[in-house]
MIVEX-327995 format. One line per field, with one value per residue (C-alpha): z, y, x; residue number from 1. Coordinates in nm, 2 decimals, always signed. Each point is the difference from the previous one (the first is absolute). Layout:
# residues N
w = [Z;...]
v = [Y;...]
u = [X;...]
n = [NUM;...]
This chain:
# residues 534
w = [+0.00;-0.09;+0.28;-0.05;+0.03;+0.31;+0.16;-0.09;+0.15;+0.31;+0.03;-0.02;+0.26;+0.24;-0.05;+0.09;+0.31;+0.10;+0.00;+0.16;+0.28;+0.13;+0.36;+0.04;+0.28;+0.09;+0.27;+0.31;-0.12;-0.23;-0.38;-0.04;-0.24;-0.34;-0.14;-0.38;-0.17;-0.37;-0.22;+0.30;+0.16;+0.35;+0.08;+0.33;-0.04;+0.27;-0.02;+0.17;-0.26;-0.28;+0.14;+0.02;-0.36;-0.13;+0.14;-0.16;-0.26;-0.14;+0.32;+0.10;+0.37;+0.10;+0.17;-0.25;+0.14;-0.17;-0.17;-0.20;-0.17;-0.15;-0.08;-0.19;-0.24;-0.15;-0.32;+0.05;-0.13;+0.24;+0.29;-0.07;-0.03;+0.33;+0.18;-0.13;+0.10;+0.36;+0.06;-0.21;+0.21;-0.01;+0.11;-0.03;+0.18;+0.36;-0.02;-0.34;+0.12;+0.30;-0.22;-0.25;+0.27;+0.09;-0.36;-0.14;-0.28;+0.25;+0.22;-0.30;-0.10;+0.35;+0.01;-0.32;+0.12;+0.34;-0.19;-0.16;+0.31;+0.27;+0.35;+0.04;+0.05;-0.31;+0.15;-0.19;+0.13;-0.12;+0.35;+0.12;-0.33;+0.06;+0.36;-0.06;-0.30;+0.21;+0.28;-0.24;-0.19;+0.33;+0.08;-0.34;-0.34;-0.22;+0.05;-0.21;-0.07;+0.21;+0.28;+0.01;+0.00;+0.29;+0.20;-0.02;+0.34;-0.14;+0.09;-0.35;-0.33;-0.31;-0.34;-0.28;-0.29;-0.22;+0.06;-0.08;-0.32;-0.09;+0.04;-0.22;-0.25;+0.01;-0.09;-0.28;-0.14;-0.01;-0.19;-0.24;-0.06;-0.09;-0.22;-0.19;-0.02;-0.16;-0.25;-0.09;-0.04;-0.22;-0.22;-0.06;-0.35;+0.09;-0.25;+0.08;+0.01;+0.07;+0.17;+0.06;+0.36;+0.09;+0.09;+0.37;+0.09;+0.24;+0.35;+0.16;-0.22;+0.11;+0.36;+0.13;+0.20;+0.35;+0.19;+0.34;+0.00;+0.33;+0.06;+0.29;+0.06;+0.05;+0.24;-0.25;-0.36;-0.26;-0.22;-0.37;-0.30;-0.29;-0.35;-0.22;-0.36;-0.27;-0.17;-0.37;-0.25;-0.35;-0.21;+0.23;+0.29;-0.21;-0.15;+0.33;+0.26;+0.35;+0.17;+0.35;+0.30;+0.16;+0.37;+0.07;+0.32;+0.09;+0.16;+0.36;+0.12;-0.32;-0.04;-0.25;-0.15;-0.10;-0.27;-0.09;-0.32;-0.12;+0.14;-0.17;-0.33;-0.01;+0.10;-0.28;-0.24;+0.11;+0.31;+0.33;+0.28;+0.38;+0.18;+0.35;+0.27;+0.29;+0.34;+0.21;-0.29;-0.19;+0.00;+0.34;+0.16;-0.14;+0.13;+0.34;+0.01;-0.09;+0.27;+0.25;+0.06;-0.12;-0.15;-0.37;-0.19;-0.15;-0.12;+0.31;-0.18;-0.29;+0.17;+0.03;-0.36;-0.12;+0.21;-0.16;-0.35;+0.07;+0.16;-0.31;-0.24;+0.20;+0.02;-0.38;-0.05;+0.23;-0.20;+0.28;-0.22;-0.30;-0.23;-0.24;-0.23;-0.15;+0.26;+0.20;-0.05;+0.30;-0.03;+0.27;+0.06;+0.21;+0.31;-0.18;-0.28;+0.26;+0.15;-0.35;-0.04;+0.34;-0.07;-0.33;+0.21;-0.03;+0.34;+0.10;-0.08;+0.30;+0.16;+0.02;+0.35;-0.11;-0.31;+0.22;+0.24;-0.29;-0.15;+0.32;+0.09;-0.11;-0.01;-0.34;-0.11;-0.37;+0.03;+0.28;-0.10;+0.15;+0.35;-0.08;-0.15;+0.29;+0.25;-0.15;+0.15;+0.34;-0.10;-0.02;-0.34;-0.06;-0.13;-0.37;-0.18;-0.36;-0.23;-0.09;-0.24;-0.24;+0.02;-0.35;+0.05;+0.21;-0.05;+0.23;+0.03;+0.17;+0.17;+0.19;+0.15;-0.10;+0.35;+0.01;-0.34;-0.08;-0.25;-0.15;+0.24;-0.26;-0.25;+0.16;-0.10;-0.27;-0.12;-0.20;+0.18;-0.11;+0.22;+0.00;+0.13;-0.02;-0.08;+0.28;+0.26;+0.31;+0.23;-0.20;-0.24;-0.34;-0.06;+0.33;+0.06;-0.34;-0.26;+0.23;+0.08;-0.35;-0.13;+0.23;-0.17;-0.28;-0.18;-0.35;+0.04;+0.29;-0.06;+0.19;-0.05;+0.09;+0.02;-0.08;+0.26;+0.20;+0.38;+0.27;+0.03;-0.37;+0.01;+0.30;-0.05;+0.32;+0.13;+0.16;+0.35;-0.12;-0.12;+0.34;+0.17;-0.23;-0.11;-0.27;-0.13;-0.37;-0.04;+0.15;-0.24;-0.33;-0.33;+0.01;+0.16;-0.21;-0.32;+0.14;+0.11;-0.34;-0.15;+0.27;-0.07;-0.36;+0.07;+0.28;-0.24;-0.27;+0.24;+0.13;-0.36;-0.04;+0.27;-0.20;-0.34;-0.15;-0.01;+0.12;+0.12;-0.25;+0.11;-0.08;+0.11;+0.04;+0.01;+0.12;+0.10;+0.03;+0.24;-0.12;+0.12;-0.11;-0.03;+0.04;-0.02;+0.18;-0.28;-0.03;+0.38;+0.01;-0.27;+0.20;+0.32;-0.18;-0.23;-0.31;-0.33;-0.21]
v = [+0.00;+0.35;+0.21;+0.27;-0.27;-0.14;+0.34;+0.05;-0.34;+0.09;+0.33;-0.17;-0.25;+0.27;+0.17;-0.32;-0.04;+0.35;-0.09;-0.35;+0.10;+0.34;-0.09;-0.14;+0.18;+0.01;-0.26;+0.08;-0.18;+0.16;-0.02;-0.21;+0.23;+0.12;+0.28;-0.01;+0.34;+0.00;+0.26;+0.16;-0.33;-0.09;-0.37;-0.16;-0.36;-0.24;-0.09;-0.33;-0.10;+0.13;-0.21;-0.31;+0.05;+0.04;-0.33;-0.18;+0.21;-0.14;-0.20;+0.10;+0.03;-0.03;+0.24;+0.27;+0.03;+0.23;+0.18;-0.31;+0.01;+0.34;-0.06;-0.31;+0.21;+0.11;-0.18;-0.28;+0.21;+0.28;-0.24;-0.16;+0.34;+0.12;-0.32;+0.03;+0.37;-0.09;-0.31;+0.04;+0.09;+0.37;-0.09;-0.35;+0.05;+0.14;+0.14;+0.17;+0.14;+0.16;+0.15;+0.13;+0.19;+0.17;+0.12;+0.33;-0.16;-0.22;+0.29;+0.18;-0.29;-0.04;+0.37;-0.02;-0.32;+0.16;+0.28;-0.27;-0.21;+0.25;-0.02;+0.05;+0.37;+0.04;+0.00;-0.17;-0.34;+0.03;-0.01;-0.30;-0.18;+0.02;-0.11;-0.28;-0.13;+0.00;-0.19;-0.26;-0.05;-0.08;-0.28;-0.16;-0.07;+0.17;+0.26;+0.01;+0.29;-0.13;-0.10;+0.36;+0.16;-0.22;+0.08;+0.38;+0.15;+0.22;-0.06;+0.10;+0.01;+0.18;-0.11;+0.26;-0.23;+0.31;+0.06;-0.37;+0.04;+0.31;-0.19;-0.28;+0.26;+0.17;-0.33;-0.07;+0.35;-0.04;-0.33;+0.16;+0.30;-0.22;-0.21;+0.30;+0.15;-0.32;+0.00;+0.36;-0.10;-0.30;+0.24;+0.23;-0.05;-0.09;-0.16;-0.37;-0.20;-0.36;-0.08;-0.32;-0.06;+0.00;-0.35;+0.00;-0.13;-0.28;+0.15;-0.29;+0.07;+0.36;+0.11;+0.35;+0.12;+0.05;+0.28;+0.16;+0.38;+0.15;+0.31;+0.25;-0.01;-0.38;-0.23;-0.28;+0.02;+0.08;-0.31;+0.05;-0.22;+0.11;-0.12;+0.10;+0.08;-0.24;+0.16;+0.09;-0.03;+0.11;+0.23;-0.02;+0.14;+0.29;+0.08;+0.04;+0.28;-0.12;-0.11;+0.12;-0.23;-0.09;+0.01;-0.21;+0.02;-0.26;+0.11;-0.02;-0.36;-0.08;-0.18;+0.04;-0.35;+0.09;+0.23;-0.23;-0.08;+0.37;+0.07;-0.30;+0.06;+0.37;-0.08;-0.26;+0.28;+0.24;+0.19;-0.07;-0.03;+0.03;-0.13;+0.16;-0.19;+0.22;-0.17;+0.10;+0.03;-0.32;-0.36;-0.10;+0.31;-0.09;-0.36;+0.13;+0.20;-0.30;-0.19;+0.27;+0.11;+0.36;+0.24;-0.03;+0.23;+0.32;+0.35;+0.05;-0.20;+0.25;+0.21;-0.31;-0.10;+0.34;-0.02;-0.34;+0.14;+0.29;-0.23;-0.23;+0.30;+0.14;-0.34;-0.04;+0.35;-0.10;-0.32;-0.23;-0.19;-0.21;+0.19;+0.29;+0.20;+0.34;+0.11;-0.19;-0.10;-0.07;-0.29;-0.08;-0.19;+0.14;+0.15;-0.04;+0.22;+0.26;-0.02;+0.06;+0.32;+0.13;-0.09;+0.19;+0.32;+0.02;+0.09;+0.00;+0.31;+0.22;-0.08;-0.38;-0.01;+0.18;-0.22;-0.31;+0.12;+0.00;-0.32;-0.20;+0.11;-0.35;-0.31;+0.03;-0.35;+0.10;+0.13;-0.16;+0.19;+0.31;-0.14;-0.01;+0.35;+0.15;-0.16;+0.23;+0.30;-0.11;-0.10;+0.22;-0.09;+0.12;+0.36;+0.03;-0.07;+0.06;-0.29;-0.21;+0.21;-0.30;-0.11;-0.11;-0.13;-0.18;-0.33;-0.02;-0.32;+0.05;+0.33;+0.23;+0.36;+0.17;+0.16;+0.09;+0.16;+0.11;+0.27;+0.07;-0.16;-0.22;+0.29;+0.07;-0.34;+0.06;-0.36;-0.23;-0.27;-0.32;-0.04;-0.34;-0.09;-0.29;+0.03;-0.25;+0.18;+0.05;+0.10;+0.30;+0.07;+0.11;+0.30;+0.16;-0.11;-0.04;+0.20;+0.31;+0.00;-0.07;+0.31;+0.22;-0.09;+0.21;-0.21;-0.10;-0.33;-0.11;-0.28;-0.15;-0.37;-0.15;-0.38;-0.13;-0.27;+0.09;+0.02;+0.16;-0.31;-0.07;+0.12;-0.22;-0.35;-0.18;-0.29;-0.31;+0.16;+0.33;-0.19;-0.16;+0.34;+0.21;-0.26;+0.24;-0.05;-0.04;+0.35;+0.15;-0.18;+0.10;-0.16;-0.23;+0.20;-0.17;+0.12;+0.35;+0.00;-0.10;+0.30;+0.23;-0.12;+0.09;+0.35;+0.07;-0.09;+0.23;+0.28;-0.03;+0.02;+0.34;+0.13;-0.10;+0.10;+0.27;-0.23;+0.02;-0.30;+0.00;+0.05;-0.33;-0.29;-0.30;-0.36;-0.26;-0.36;+0.11;+0.29;+0.35;+0.29;+0.35;+0.25;+0.36;+0.34;+0.31;+0.09;-0.35;-0.03;+0.33;-0.13;-0.31;+0.20;+0.22;-0.26;+0.21;-0.14;+0.16]
u = [+0.00;+0.14;+0.13;-0.27;-0.28;+0.16;+0.00;-0.36;-0.09;+0.19;-0.18;-0.33;+0.10;+0.11;-0.34;-0.17;+0.22;-0.09;-0.37;+0.05;+0.23;-0.12;+0.01;+0.35;+0.16;+0.37;+0.09;+0.20;+0.31;+0.26;-0.01;-0.31;-0.18;+0.12;-0.20;+0.01;-0.03;-0.08;-0.17;-0.18;-0.10;+0.11;-0.03;+0.11;+0.13;+0.09;+0.37;-0.06;-0.25;+0.22;+0.29;-0.22;-0.13;+0.36;+0.09;-0.30;-0.16;-0.32;-0.08;-0.35;-0.08;+0.37;+0.23;-0.08;-0.35;-0.25;+0.28;+0.08;-0.34;+0.08;+0.36;-0.10;-0.20;+0.33;+0.10;+0.26;+0.29;-0.08;-0.05;+0.34;+0.17;-0.15;+0.10;+0.36;+0.01;-0.11;+0.21;+0.32;+0.30;+0.09;+0.36;+0.12;+0.33;+0.01;+0.35;-0.05;-0.33;+0.16;+0.28;-0.26;-0.18;+0.33;+0.06;-0.11;-0.20;-0.18;-0.09;-0.14;-0.21;-0.14;-0.08;-0.21;-0.17;-0.08;-0.19;-0.22;-0.05;-0.11;-0.15;-0.38;+0.05;+0.21;+0.36;+0.28;+0.10;+0.37;+0.14;-0.20;+0.06;+0.37;-0.01;-0.24;+0.19;+0.32;-0.18;-0.15;+0.33;+0.17;-0.25;-0.07;+0.16;-0.26;-0.27;-0.32;-0.23;-0.28;+0.24;+0.14;-0.35;-0.11;+0.31;-0.01;-0.08;-0.29;-0.36;-0.13;+0.19;-0.11;+0.13;-0.02;-0.09;-0.02;+0.37;+0.08;-0.21;+0.20;+0.32;-0.13;-0.12;+0.34;+0.16;-0.25;+0.04;+0.38;-0.03;-0.26;+0.23;+0.29;-0.22;-0.14;+0.35;+0.12;-0.28;+0.09;+0.36;-0.09;-0.20;+0.29;+0.14;+0.36;+0.23;+0.02;+0.32;+0.05;+0.33;+0.19;+0.11;+0.37;+0.12;+0.06;+0.34;+0.07;-0.02;+0.17;+0.31;+0.02;+0.07;+0.03;+0.30;-0.14;+0.17;-0.05;+0.05;+0.10;-0.22;+0.00;-0.38;-0.02;+0.17;+0.03;+0.13;-0.26;-0.07;+0.05;-0.03;+0.23;-0.06;+0.30;-0.08;+0.08;+0.30;-0.05;+0.29;+0.07;-0.21;-0.31;+0.19;+0.15;-0.34;-0.19;+0.07;+0.09;-0.32;-0.10;+0.00;-0.33;-0.10;-0.31;-0.22;-0.27;-0.33;-0.11;+0.06;+0.19;+0.33;+0.29;-0.05;-0.36;+0.15;+0.29;-0.19;+0.02;+0.35;+0.16;-0.16;+0.09;+0.36;+0.02;-0.10;+0.27;-0.13;+0.17;-0.26;+0.01;-0.30;-0.04;-0.18;-0.12;+0.02;-0.29;-0.25;+0.09;-0.12;+0.16;-0.16;-0.34;+0.04;+0.11;-0.32;-0.21;+0.18;-0.09;+0.35;-0.04;-0.26;-0.06;+0.24;-0.15;+0.10;+0.21;+0.27;+0.03;+0.27;+0.22;-0.08;+0.11;+0.32;+0.07;-0.04;+0.23;+0.26;+0.00;+0.03;+0.29;+0.17;-0.02;+0.15;+0.29;+0.06;-0.10;-0.25;+0.10;-0.23;+0.06;-0.21;-0.07;-0.25;-0.26;-0.36;-0.22;-0.25;-0.26;-0.32;-0.28;+0.16;+0.33;-0.14;-0.09;+0.35;+0.14;-0.21;+0.10;+0.37;-0.03;-0.06;-0.38;-0.15;-0.37;-0.20;-0.11;-0.33;+0.03;-0.15;-0.32;-0.03;+0.03;-0.26;-0.25;+0.13;-0.02;-0.35;-0.09;+0.21;+0.19;-0.12;+0.01;+0.36;+0.20;+0.32;-0.16;+0.07;+0.37;+0.00;-0.18;+0.24;+0.26;-0.19;+0.13;+0.35;+0.31;+0.16;+0.36;+0.02;-0.04;+0.32;+0.10;-0.05;+0.31;+0.20;+0.03;-0.37;-0.11;-0.35;-0.26;-0.19;-0.30;-0.20;-0.34;+0.11;-0.23;-0.01;-0.33;-0.03;+0.37;+0.00;-0.36;+0.08;+0.35;+0.24;+0.16;+0.05;+0.34;+0.12;+0.26;+0.04;-0.23;-0.20;-0.15;-0.32;-0.17;-0.35;-0.24;-0.37;-0.08;+0.22;-0.22;+0.29;+0.12;-0.29;+0.14;-0.23;+0.08;+0.35;+0.18;-0.19;-0.04;+0.37;+0.11;-0.18;+0.20;+0.33;+0.14;+0.27;-0.11;+0.18;-0.22;-0.25;-0.30;-0.05;-0.34;+0.00;-0.35;-0.07;+0.31;-0.02;+0.21;+0.21;+0.05;+0.37;+0.08;+0.13;-0.07;+0.21;-0.15;+0.05;-0.16;-0.31;-0.05;+0.05;-0.23;-0.27;-0.13;-0.35;-0.05;-0.16;+0.31;+0.23;-0.16;+0.11;+0.30;+0.28;+0.27;-0.16;-0.04;+0.36;+0.12;-0.18;+0.13;+0.36;-0.02;-0.15;+0.25;+0.28;-0.13;-0.05;+0.35;+0.13;-0.17;+0.22;+0.31;-0.11;-0.23;-0.30;-0.36;-0.20;-0.29;-0.36;-0.17;-0.21;+0.23;-0.12;+0.25;-0.09;-0.37;+0.08;-0.08;+0.22;-0.11;+0.29;-0.10;+0.17;-0.13;-0.24;-0.15;-0.03;-0.19;-0.24;-0.05;-0.07;-0.26;-0.14;+0.07;+0.11;+0.27]
n = [1;2;3;4;5;6;7;8;9;10;11;12;13;14;15;16;17;18;19;20;21;22;23;24;25;26;27;28;29;30;31;32;33;34;35;36;37;38;39;40;41;42;43;44;45;46;47;48;49;50;51;52;53;54;55;56;57;58;59;60;61;62;63;64;65;66;67;68;69;70;71;72;73;74;75;76;77;78;79;80;81;82;83;84;85;86;87;88;89;90;91;92;93;94;95;96;97;98;99;100;101;102;103;104;105;106;107;108;109;110;111;112;113;114;115;116;117;118;119;120;121;122;123;124;125;126;127;128;129;130;131;132;133;134;135;136;137;138;139;140;141;142;143;144;145;146;147;148;149;150;151;152;153;154;155;156;157;158;159;160;161;162;163;164;165;166;167;168;169;170;171;172;173;174;175;176;177;178;179;180;181;182;183;184;185;186;187;188;189;190;191;192;193;194;195;196;197;198;199;200;201;202;203;204;205;206;207;208;209;210;211;212;213;214;215;216;217;218;219;220;221;222;223;224;225;226;227;228;229;230;231;232;233;234;235;236;237;238;239;240;241;242;243;244;245;246;247;248;249;250;251;252;253;254;255;256;257;258;259;260;261;262;263;264;265;266;267;268;269;270;271;272;273;274;275;276;277;278;279;280;281;282;283;284;285;286;287;288;289;290;291;292;293;294;295;296;297;298;299;300;301;302;303;304;305;306;307;308;309;310;311;312;313;314;315;316;317;318;319;320;321;322;323;324;325;326;327;328;329;330;331;332;333;334;335;336;337;338;339;340;341;342;343;344;345;346;347;348;349;350;351;352;353;354;355;356;357;358;359;360;361;362;363;364;365;366;367;368;369;370;371;372;373;374;375;376;377;378;379;380;381;382;383;384;385;386;387;388;389;390;391;392;393;394;395;396;397;398;399;400;401;402;403;404;405;406;407;408;409;410;411;412;413;414;415;416;417;418;419;420;421;422;423;424;425;426;427;428;429;430;431;432;433;434;435;436;437;438;439;440;441;442;443;444;445;446;447;448;449;450;451;452;453;454;455;456;457;458;459;460;461;462;463;464;465;466;467;468;469;470;471;472;473;474;475;476;477;478;479;480;481;482;483;484;485;486;487;488;489;490;491;492;493;494;495;496;497;498;499;500;501;502;503;504;505;506;507;508;509;510;511;512;513;514;515;516;517;518;519;520;521;522;523;524;525;526;527;528;529;530;531;532;533;534]
């Protein structure tokens, strides 16, 4: 049944409940009544009966009592969804749940939820949510929605179903916006080109040089993976200007080996690559958070990331790294892309705090990257520094920064960028986070690439250990990442060549192994945004 029909059915059911249960009064005990508010209706529901129904939905005359009669009027799909919502664990791991509560992002989520679940007199339950969750996590392995509701020390709770509906509608609108934008993009008359994928080399035959770099801001050496460039000989070497070297940064919770596929292939084609792994915001840090040993890493790690980048750039200039090149290109995925922009000298525009107050009025379910962006409002980043004097360009996979640079913040960037997004990216939505930023740039060599069917995780090649750690659902993976990565490798290679020779990456619709990658310049991106045809 479509979502809109289910909502109408729910509305009708709530109206029936309002008529059938007018005399239900709050009991003396705590948290036994949940008042549902939806479209002007106010319906008191017994939490004890709701708990009983969720254990055995469809059982007439059971623990669900009179409430079960009305809830069973829902269609089977809605009944199943409601039971899952009530009984599924909110937090499966006690230690991780406690650390999540201590994190900035966790506190923001609770604050938003506390505005939807209030006391009977309309006060936020944020404080009691936090203390009750802590208490429950100390005594059991998992906490369900209904278990949390019944444990709250409040006589009468009020759930703003209108607010929950708004969140669901916000999510639906984001998906619809991306779908309509993709339809507009497909309708644009771009020249079509079918490309043949590069043959990926044997990764087992190529190993990076692993090096620890002593840095003043860390107690332990900074771990690096260095991929020396395959040396060229004869006429080919003389015909091509010296290439830049590449510094690659994984995203939050990412490891260097997740991008070994890209580093090794680019090195084989003549570009030396250094892959930087950031302790404290890498895979081990994420695992430590899941094990309950520390809070989940967030934007507070950006200052260390920027110090890492500056230290690696300085070490290369001093000749302490076995890589050489005519300038440097910064590559990054997600938070690594944000790090690259900040390292390039671009700083957030004034007024971030005010923009975030508006953005976080509701839980940013349709754009989770806004939580990270808004955390920066309370963090002291290093003072703005000049970009590296030898910076040649940026490659940004699934980057973000719409709240940091809402207008012309990237206009000061004096190097070309290759910005890549995916039409299925629900973490950094491409319309808000890639297209908006791309249109701020001014270099004619810059290109925006939209991968049709690509997701936030398309550029990441997960190891067996990573797959156990992340457990990504199919909708978060998108089309086959290996085929997307093959297309991204070819495009990245061609973009890097434009930095060495007076070439421009052509605006076109590429199809490779069934994956479509739309390559846009500023004019084409603007037409896509406005829906205009040339």
